[in-house]
N, C-alpha and C positions, 0 to 999 in steps of 0.2 A: 466957872471952872475951866475955861478954854485954854488949856495948856497944850504945848506942842512937844511931842516926843519923837526922836528918831526911831525908825522901825527896828534898828539894831539894839535899842535899849531894853532893859528890863527895869521898870521903875514902879514904885508904889504911888498910887494916886489916892490920897485920903478923901473921904467923904464925911460930912457932918450931918447926922440925923439927930434931931432933938425932940423932946416932949416937954413942953412948958419951960424951955430954955435949958433943960438938962440933957447932955449927950447920951444917946442910946448906943450901947456897944455890944449888946447881946441879942440873939434872935434876929439878926440882920442878914439877909441874903442880897446878893447883887447880880445884875445882868449887864453885860456890855454888848451893845447892839448897834447896828447901823441906824442913822437918824430916822429912817422911814419905818423901822420895825417896832413892834410892841412886844413886851416879854411874854413868852409862852412858858408853861410849867417846866419844860425841859431846859430853859435858859438860866434858871436860878442856881447860883452857887453860894456857898457860905462865904461871907465877906472875909477878906484877909485882915488880920490884926498885926500891927507893927507898932511897938512902943506905946501900946495902949490906945492907938487910933485904929479905926476901921477904914477899909477902902478896897481898892482893886489893884491887883498886880498886872501892870500893862506889859504884855509880851506877846510875840508871835501874831501880831495883828497886821493886816494889810494897810497900805497907805490910804488915808481918808479920815473922815470925821466919824467919831463914835460917841454914843450916848451911854451914860451910866444910870442905871435904875437901881433903887433899893426897895426891898420889901421887908417889913417888920412884922413878925408873927407875934400877936398879942391876942388876948381874948376879951371880947368877941371880935375885935377889929383886926384887919390885916391890911394896913395902908401900903400902897405902892407909890413911890415918889420918883419923879424924874430929877436926877441930881445934876444934870448938865452934861456938857460934852467936852471932848478933848480931840486933838488932831494927831495922827501919826503921819510923819513925813518920810 
């Protein structure tokens, strides 16, 4: 996912989470963190939905590399996935 976004932009970065090849679009939370950080409970936000896709809205981040994490709430599992990184220039 290594895209580059100017810090002045507000852009949607889609993510794809699948189960057996089927996209998951409900019960997904995301966290955008520096590469050295792991998600804490307070980092999770509901994923943004745009035209049926889920992802994160990139805005107001400082210059640098950022990781996107996804957490899917299911029962009994709650998988956490590192979805990759993007760069803010």
